[in-house]
N, C-alpha and C positions, 0 to 999 in steps of 0.2 A: 517857673521851672527849669526853662533852657538857661537861663543865668547859672541857675545851681549847676547845671550839668558842666556848662564852659569852666565854671570853676572848679569843679571839681577834675575835669579834665587837665588843667593848667596845673594844678597841684600834683596829680599823677606825671605829670610830665617834668615838673620842677623837680620832683623828687628822686624820679629816675637820673636825673642831669648831675642832681648832688650828689647821688650815689655813686656816679661813673665817676665824677671830680675827686670824690673823697677817695676811692679806689686807686687813683692813680698819684694825687697831689697831696692827700693827707691835709688839707687845711684845717681841718677839726682833730684836736686831741682825744682819742675815744680810748678809754681804759680796755687793754685788751682782757679778755676771759681767763678766769683762773682754771689751774688744773693742767694737765697734759694733753696735748693735742697733736696729731699728725696729719697736718693739714696737705689737701692732695695738690700736686704739681701740674702745671700748665704741660698737658700731653702735646707731643709732637705728631702733627698731621703726615701719615702714611697713606697709600692705596690701600695698603690692608687693612688698618683699622678704620679708615672711614668706611668700606665695603661691609665689614663685619659689624660695624655699628659700635666699637668700643670707643672711637676718639670721640663719639657725641655724648657717651655717658661719662665718660672720664672730663670731658670738657664741662659738662653740666654739674658735676661735683665740683670742679676746680673754680668755675662761676659762682656757685652756691657759697664756696666757703671764703672767696676773697672779694664777695660785694661789700661795697661802702657802707659804713655804719653798721655790719653784720654783727659787732659783739653788742650793741645796743639794741639791736631788734630781738637778738637771743634772750638779754635781759628781759626785755619786754614780755616778750611771748611766756620765759620761765616765771615774772611775777604773776602774771594772769592765772597760769595753771596753779599756782601757789596760793593766791588769793580767792579765786573763784571756785576752783575744783579740789583744793587742799592737796595738790600733788607737787612731788618733787621730780625735776626732769632729769636729774643726775641719776641713774641707776643704781649707783652704791648707795645712794641715801636714801632713808625713809623718814617718813614725820610721823612722831609718835604722839601720844597723848600730851596735853598741856605744852604744845608746840616744841616738844623736845626731837631734835634731828638725830638718827644715829647711822652710823655705817653700817650697811647689811651684815657684813662679815662679823662685827661686834656682838650683834644679836645672835647668830648663828655659832658663833662660839661660846656662847653663854649658855645656849642649850646643847652643847657638846657635839655638835655637828662635825669639827675638827679633829675630834678626839682620836690621838695617835696609840693608844693600847697601854695597857699596864706593864708589859713587859718593856717597851721603848723607854719610859719612863724611869722604870727601876734601873736600867742599865745607864741611863744618863745620872742618876742619883748616885750609883754605885761609884762610877768615875769622879763624881763631885767630891764627894765624900774622901777619894783618894788623893785629888788635887788639893783639896783644903788639907788634908794632913801635911802635905809637901810643904805647901806655904807657910803654913804654922810652924814648922820646922826652921823655917827661914826668917819668922818674925813678921810674916807678910799677912795680913788680915783679908779673910775672904768674907764679902757679905751678899749673900743672894737677897735681891729684891724684887717682891712681886708687886707690881705697879698694878692701880685699879681699872677695872674695865667700867665705860660707861654705863653699858647692860647691867653690870654685876651692882652698880650702885644704885640704879634708878631702873629697875624691873618692872616697875609699877608704870612706866611711861611707853614701855614697849606696846607697838600698835597691834591691835586685836590680831591682825590677820598674820601676824608673825610669831605669837605667843606659842610657846611648846612646852616640852616636859622638862620642867627643872629639877628634877630628881635624877636625869640621867647623868652618868659619869662624864667630866670634862678634865682638860688637861690641867687646870687651875686647883681643881679639888684634889687631884690625885698628887701633884707636886705638892701641895701645901701639906698634905698628910704625910708623904714620905719623907720630906724634908724634915718636918718635926721630929722625926724618929732617929735623926743625925746629931752630930755635934757641930754642924755648919750652922753660923750665923745666918739666920734668916729675918728679914723686915717685910713682913706682910701688909702692905699698905692697904690692898684691897679689904683683909679683913678688919683691919682699923678703922677705915672709913666708913666700913658698914655700922661699926660700934658706935661711931660719933655721929654719925649722919641723923638720929632722931634730934639730937640737940644742938645741931651743927646750924645756924641760920644764915649761910652764906651759900655759895655755889662752891660744891666740890667740882662737878663739871656744870659748865654752862649749857644753856638749850641749845646753843649753835656751834659748840665744840665739841671734838671728840677725843681730844685730850684733857688731862685735869686743868682746873683752871688754874691762873696765876696765883691766885688766892692759897688755892691746895696745894700746890707744888711746893710754896715757900714755906708751909707748915709741915711738909713732909720733908723738906730739906732740914729744915730746922731739928725735927727730930732724927733725922740720919746723921746729922755732927753730933749729937748726943750720944747716939750709938757706936757711934765711930769713936768719939772721947772715951765711952766706958769701955769697950772691946780692946783699945789699943792701950788705954790708960795715959794717953796722950793730951793734955787739955788743947781745945782747938777755940778758936774764935770762932761766937756763936752768932745766931741772927737775935735782933731784939726789933721787936714790934712796937712803933709808937702810937700806932692807930690805924683803923680804917676809913679809907674813903668809900664812898657810895656813889656811882656816876652811872648814867647811862649810854656812855661811849666807851665800847669793850676795846681791850688792847690784845695782841697778839699772845697766845693762840686763841683766845676764847670764841672765836665765831670761824675757826678754820673749815668746820664742815659747811657754814652758811656760805662762805665765800667760794668753794668749789661748787655750790649749787647755782653760782651766777644768777642770782635775783638782781632785780633793779634797786632793791632798798635792803640793805644789810643790817635791816633792824627788828629784833623781835619783841620791842617794847618790854625788855626787862633790866631790871637794874644788875650792875657789875660791881663788885668788890675788889678792893685793891689795897693791900698794905701800905701803909708809912713805916719803913723799917731802914736800920742801918747795922753793919756789921760790927761786932766787937774788935778791938784790936788791942786786945791785954795780954794777948800770946804772940810769939813770933810764928811766922808762917815756917812749916815745917812738913817733910817728906812729900812723897808722890802718891797721887790717885790715880787710877786705870779703870775707867768705866766702860764695859763692853755691854751697851743696851740698845733698845729699838729707840724711836724717837721721844719716847716720853722723858729722856735725860736732857733732850734738849735746851729745856728752860732752866733746868738746874746748871746746865754748863753755862749758861749765860747769866747765872745769878751769884758772880764773885765767887765762885770757889776758891779762888786763889788766894780770898782773904785769909783761909786755913791753910792751904798747902802750897808748897812752892811748884810744883808742877801737877799740872792736870792734863790727862789724854782722853780722849772720847773717841772710843773705837764702835763707830756706826756700825749695828748690825755686822759686826766682826768684819768689815771690809774697809771703810775709808778711816783713816786716823786722823782726828781732829786734834791738833795740839793747841796750845794755850791762844794761840792767834789761828783760827779756823779758816783763815782766808786761803791759805796755803796747804791742804791736806795733802797726805800720801795714802797707802793704802798699808793691809797689814801684810802683804807680800814683800812690802820694803822693808822692814822691821824682823829684828830677831824677837820674838813673839816670847820664847823662854826666858831670855835674859831680861828682857821689860818686865814681865810678872816678877822676877826673884828681887828684881832691883827696886821693885814698889813698896809703897807701905800699905796700900789698901786697894783691893781689887774689888770692884762693883759689878756684880752681874745682875742685871734689872732686864725685866721683859713686863708688857701689860699681858692679859689673859688671851687676848687675840692673836699674838705672837709666841705663844709657849709652845705651839706645835712645832715648831723650830728653835725650840731653846738654846740659845747660845750662838745660833748659826754658824756651827764649826767650831765655836770656840772651846767647848767641853773636848769634845776628841782631840781637837789640838794639842790642848792643855795637859790633856792626859798622855798623849804621848811623849810631849816634850819634859814635863815634869815627873812624870811615873814610870811609864815604860821605859825610857831611856835611861832612867837611874836603875832601874832593874836589870837591865841589859850591861850597864857597866856593872855592876857589882857583880853580875855572874861571870863576865869577862876576868874581871879581875881575880875570881875565885879560880879559872881556868890557869891564869897567869900563874899564881902561886902552885898550882899542882905540877905544871908543866917545869917550873925552877927546883922542884922537888926531886925530880926524875934525873939524874946526873948523867946517865948514857945520853939520853935525848939532849939534854945543855951541850953536852960535847959535841954531839952532831950539828946544832945550831950555832955554835960559836965557830964552827968551820965555816958554814952558809955564811955567817955575818962577815967573816974575812974574806970571803970570796968576794961579796956585793959590797964590801967595804961600807958596810952600815955597823951601827951599836948591837949589842946583843940583846939589850933589852928590847929595842925595835924590832927584831927579828921574831923574841919571843910573844911580843904584843900582836903581830902579825898572825902567828900560828894560833895564839889563842882566840884571836878575832875567825879565823877560819873554822874552828872548831866549834866555835858556838854559833856560826850560821849552819853548819852542816848537822848540829843538834837540833837547830830551832827552823 
């Protein structure tokens, strides 16, 4: 018995020494934890923080978060909780039925907890109709794409403790219904996936993923190409699927929820399906596509869209602009949004249900101001200008003022028209 105690003591001391060495020297390569973390900084000792006890508290947090092998021990603890108690340590994630993992907010969205109201959605749809009208007048095709939600497609796997009333109004349902009453081209992938789900024998969403699977994104992209071709009457290079490979080794993003759960083993003992495919090259690349979308567009952006378009721009949450080479992005503040839209051939506005509460992320209001409101303003100013020019006595006065200021008469009339417009509005 004494030998066992000595052995345990030696192991404890050795573990503490190895942990200290790992913390300072990092002799072993340990994979860092996934997700966003703000690690505590080492506090500076002062008389004040020592006496009030804040130094001890801060140093304790610092030491705990910087201990050697910490990522391994966190994963070990998470794995034990998952395997023994069926619990996910990440507060954002819950484990549903049949080992399906869900982000909480996706389930809450499915039950309408983030519903923004009919009036707000109606205003956005009204603006979209006006934007669509202007774009069509310039031969630009707008396509509103409603990406699928994991809870929408697999509600039967939502954990019992999160089941709510699925008869409530949701942002997706109201947007879907209101958009269907317009002339806007809508690609409702959520509805489509629900319709093919009973006969589809592969993963539309994987158990460990929060985005559509690579396989599902590919068939959605293929259908999108065909819709673009139909609406623009321009032939596009499309996807040709040569076969399906069934494996147990997942590819990105098929286990993105599982990864942020930081388990020891990223394996849910399930099969994954990946298409063997190629792009047709029967048509020349032509045109420019702009996609303003949430993260559901990422996998499409990386799927050789350039096989059909000369230029592809990804406006990520209407913030960061990723060009063809997304290693050097800029922001929407750095570009002329209106000019970019009018010079494009296809504008894709995409969102998953969970992001519809902020649909467009400012894009709809901005595009409306640039493409619709400003055009109305210009037409009004032009009308006022014509009225001013028809008043011969006023033109005589303005002509004299133009001569004194040494500027063109048309310029002074334009300034007068703009001032009158501002006073009226």
